[in-house]
N, C-alpha and C positions, 0 to 999 in steps of 0.2 A: 633101380636107382644106382647103377654101377658107376655111371660117369657124371661129370659136372653138368653137361648140357641136360641130361635127363633129370637131375635134381631141380634144375632151373625150371624145365617145363612142367615138372610136377607142381611146383609152387604157382605157376601161371595158370594151370588148368584145373586145379581142385580148390574148392573153398577152404580157407584156412581158419581153424578156431584157435585163439589164444586164450589160455587159462591164466587169469591174473592180470590185474590192471596197474600193477606197480611198476617200478623203474624198468625191470627187465621185460615184462609183458608188454609195455608200450613200445619199447625198442624193437621187440620182435614183430609186432604189428606194423611198425613203420617200415621194417625192413622188407616184409612180405609185400606190403602195398607198393614198395618201390620197384618190385618185380612184376607188378600188374596183377597180383592176386586179390581175390575177394577176401576180406578179412573181417571176422567179428571177434571182439574182446568180451570174455565172459569173466564176470567179477561179482561174486555173491554179495560182498559187501556194498556194491553199488547197484544192486537188484538186477543184474542180468545173470540169469540162471541157464545152465546148459543141460538140456533134457532129451527126451526121445525124439521130439520134433527137430530139435537142433542138430542132433547127431546125424539125422537122415540127409542133411544137406552139407555135411562136413567130410573132407577127404583127409586133411591133415590137421593134427592137434599139435600146437607148441606150448609146452607148460613152463611156468614160472617155477623157481626153486622151491616156493613153499608147498607145492603140490606133491604129496607122497604118491608113490606108485599104485597104492591102494585106494586112493581118493574115489569116490563114487563116480565122479565125471570121467575119470581116466578109465575105471572099469567099465563104464558104459560105452566110451569110444572104442576101447579095445574089443569088446564084444561085437561091435558093429564093423569091425574090419578097418578102422581108421588107422592111418600111420601116426604114431605118437613119438615125439622127441621133445627133449628139453631145449630151452632157449639157447644154450651153449652149443649144442649139437647143431642146431639149425643155423645159428650164426657161422659156425666153422665151415659150412659149405660154401659161403661167399666171402671167406677170408682168404686172400691169396698169398700172404706171406707166412712166415713161420709162427708158430705159437709155442711160447714157453709157459707151462702151466706151474703155478705155484700154490701149494696146499699146505695144510698143517693146522693143529688145534689153535696155536697161537703163533703170532709173528708173520702171518701171510700178507697183510697189507703193508708192512713195514719192508719186507723183503721184495714185494711187487714194486713198490715205489723206489726202492733204493737201487734194484737191478735196472730198472728203466732209466734212473739217472746216469748209472755208469754206462750202460749201452749208448745213450744219446751223447754223452761226452766222448764216447769212442767212435763217434761219427755214423751211429747206426740210427735208422728211422724207427725207434722204439716208442711203443705207446702202452701205458698201464691200463688194463681193461678187466672186464669180468666182475666178480663180486665186490670190486672196490668202489662201485657206484657208477661205472662207465660201462654199460653192458657191450659185450662182443658184437652184438647186433648193431649198435650205434658206431662202433669202431669199423665195422665192415662197410658201413655207408660213407664214413668220413676218411678212411685210409684206404683207398682202392689202389694198392701198389703191391707187387710181388715182393718188393724189397722191404716192406714194412714188417716189423716184429712186434707181435702182441705178447706182452708179459701179462698173462692172465690169472688173476686170482680166482681160485675154484674152491667152493666149499663142498662139504661132504653131501649136502643137498642136491648140488649140481652134479657131483661126481658119480653118485650111485646109479644113475640111468644112463651114463653115456655110452654111445655105441659108434658114433661117427667121428668125433673129435680125434686128431691124431697129433698130439703134441710132439714137437721136435725134441723137447727136453722137459723133465719134471724136477722140481725143487720142493722137497717135503720138509718143512721146517721143524715140526715137532709133533708129538702125539701125547694127549692126556685126556682125561675123562671129560666128556662133553656130549651134548645133544642126545642124551640118553632118553629123553622125552619124544625123540623122533626114531632113534635106532634102538633095536630091541636089547643089545648088549654091546660091550665094548668090541667084540669081534666083528659084529655087523658094522659098526662105526668104522672101525679100521679097514674092512673090506671095502667100504664105500669110497674111502679115500685111495685105497690100493687100486681101484679101478683105473685110475690115471696111469699107474705104472704098467698096467697090462696093455694099455693102448700107445704107450710111448715108444719111440725108436730104441733099438737096442743101445746099450752102454750110454744112456743119456739120462740116467736116474741118479739124482743127488739127494742124500738123506742127511737131515740134521742129527746131531747127537741124540741118542735115545730112540730114534724111530726104528732102527733096525732090531734093537733088543725088544721093543714092543711087538715087532712082527713075528720073532722067533717065539716069544711067550704065548702069543696068540695062534701059532701054527700057520701064519701066512707068509709064503716065501716071496722073495723078491727076484727080479732078473739077476742072472749070475754076474754080469758086468755092471754092478751098481756101485756108485762111490759113496762111502760111508765117511761123514765128517766125525772125527773123534773128539773126546774131550781135551786131549793133548793139543790137537790142532786148534781148538778154540782158544786154549790158553796161550798158544804161540803167536796169535794174531798180533801185528803191530797196528795200533789203532791211533789215529791223531787224538791228542790230548782234548781238543775242543769238540770231539765227535760225541754224539749220544750214544753211540755203539759202545762206549765205556761202561754203560749202565749194565749191571750183571745180566738181566734177561736178554740183552740185545747182542752180547758177543757171539752167541751161537748163529744168530742171524747173519752177522758179518762174515763169519768163517764160511757159512754155506755159500754166500755169494762170491766170496773170494775164490772158493774151490770151483764154482761153476765158471767164473770169468778165466781162471786159469785154463780150463779146457778149451775155451775160445781163443786162447793166445793173448788175452788181455792182461797187461803186467799188473802186479800188485800195487805199483805206484799210482796207477790210474784209479784202482778202487780206494786207496787211501785219500787221494784228492777229492774224490766223490763224497767220501765219508765225512771228510772235513766240513763241507758246505751243506750237509744234509740235515734236514729237520724232521724229527718223528711226526707221523700223523698225529692229530690231536687227541689228547686224553689218553696217552700212553706213558705212564710213569713220568709225568713232568711235574716240575716244582713251580706252582703258579706264584705263590707268595710266601713270605715268612711273616708271622705275627709275633712280635716279641722276639722270643728265642725259639718259637715253635715253627718247624718247617712243614707245610701242608703239601702233600704229594697227591696229583690227580692220575689215577690210573683206571678211569671208568671204563675203558675198553676191555678191562679183564672180566669177561662173562662167563668164565669157567674156573674150577677149582685149581687147575695146573698154572693158570696165569696169576691167580692171586698168590699161591705159594711162591712162585718165582719171583714175584714183586716183594714179597716180605723178606725173601733171602737176599735181597740186595742190601739189606741194612745189617750192620754189625751187631746191633742191639735189637732187642724186642721192640716193636712198634705199638702205638695205639692205632687200633685198626677199625676203620669204618666199612661195613660191608653188608651184604644181603640183597634180596631182590626176588624175582620170580624163578622158581626152580625149573632146572632143565634135566632133572634126574640125577643120579650118581649116588655115591655112598657118602651121605652127609656126616654120618659118625666118624668115619675114617678122615674125612677133611678136617673136622673140628679137633680131632686128635693131632693131627700134623700141625694144625695152627697153634696149638698149645705151646709148642717149642718156639714160636715166632712172634706172638703178640703178648703184650702186657695186659690189655683189656680190649674187648670187642664192643663196638658200638653199632647195634644191628637196626636195619631197616627192612621194609618191604614185606611181602606176603608170608615169607618163610621165616621172619625174625624170630617169633616165639619158639618154633620147632628148633631153631639153631641155638637159642639160648638154653634150651633144655639139653641139647647135645653138649654145649660148652660146660655147663653145670656138671654134667657127667664126668668130664675130664679136668675139672677143677680150675677152669679159666674163668675169671670175671667177665660177665657180660650184661649188657642193659639194652632194652628194646626202646626205640624212638619211633614216634608217629611220622616224623619228617626228617629228611636229610639235614635241614638246617639246624634242627634240634640236636642232632647227633654231632654236628661240627662244633657247636656252642659248648656242649658238654665235654667233648673231647679236649678242646683248648682250656676249659676250666680245670680239667684234672691233670693235664700234661704240665710238668714242672721242669724249668731249666732248658737246656738244648735237647729238644725231643722232637721225634718225627711222628706225624699223623698221617696215616697212609689210607686213602680212599681207593680201595681195590675191590669191587663188590663181589666178584666170583660167581655172580648170577646174572640172568637176563634182567632187563631194565622195564619191561612193558607193564608191570603191575602199577608203576607209579610215574613213569616217563614215556616220552614218545620214542626214545631209543638211547643208545649209550651216549650219543653227543649231547642230547638234551639233558641227560643225567650229569654228565661232566660239567656242562655250563652252569647247572644249578649248584653243583659242589663249588666251583670257582667264584659264583655270585656270593654264596653263603660265607666263603673265606674272605672275599672282599668286603662285605659288610661287616664281618667281624673285625677285620684290619682297621677299617675306618672308625668304628666304634672304640676299639682299643687305642688308637692314637689320639682320638678326641679326649679321652679320659686320662691319658698320660702326658698330654702336651703341657708343658710348663706354662704357668700364668706370667703374663707380662704386666708389670706394675705401671 
């Protein structure tokens, strides 16, 4: 499989098994069928199981990101001599333009969408793809042009098995503790993301503040000609006053995109114009409503400790914090110790709430467990006095109580809206 034509012929002449019937799996199946391949999608949740009989009639396996390399189906396919690749690798074979890979513990989606906006406004045919909800397989079908540029969000789940993808550039936003329910330790998690820098073209790797320090501490080297965005460069950014990049956690994302655009010859003024009209993706440190003097902030996308700590640091004073959910591994005691300096009280939800309450008690931080998010919102408002911030930045996965972080964020906003309507009804002056 050295040349493009050989790869295409392989997909044509060998049955393809796609593992996972989610967004990326369905997109990979659609792409393979467009090439004339015989395709079968296997998804245990839908009753379609891959076993010994199925492996005998399979030549190529395309995996969704949720499938770890040690998954029994992958082990079976490997032993049978099947070729195995992730959806991103598979799609990259049929994407004829450039690929700019964006990864990081936090900020991936924001940087992906913002960079795409800057490139489009600079008259480039750019499309945001990958882990953003628009798989590269779909992009390959809908943007068949050598001039197209895919700004591709890449998770560690996708990056760890990459072999064929050759990104023209890599932007790595941040690194903090995450996905330790999937990766054995921080070094393995870091190396999964660093796989992108191994595959990238020389002198085309751009690292956000803190990433290079993490690499050094974990003993993982970067290519010699790597561009490091420093804290000083973040502070020196000129950001339009009406831009969401003025929010503390977003300044580093802006500086990273500006540094990359400078390498392309795109002037800072073009980046500033794009930032002025840019809206953050949903549920990322946005202020949905004020109820009386209390400001409620929705940061439901914060699914790891690093994102939550960064959100808390946006505020000059300690916040009333609502958080919790499904554990993804990590040092919970250390997290609660860091949060002690940032929150006045914790309102905890989800499957890990009681364990977290015990940790907060150890560090002397007031904390209460609630059965529902709605109950936590009501109590936080009841206890907040004067001009105060209530921050919903969970720090955990959402799947113990919600369909995803979007569903969780919408539930928070609905709870705040209900509270606002109730508050206004009780404080509305009577008309004689």
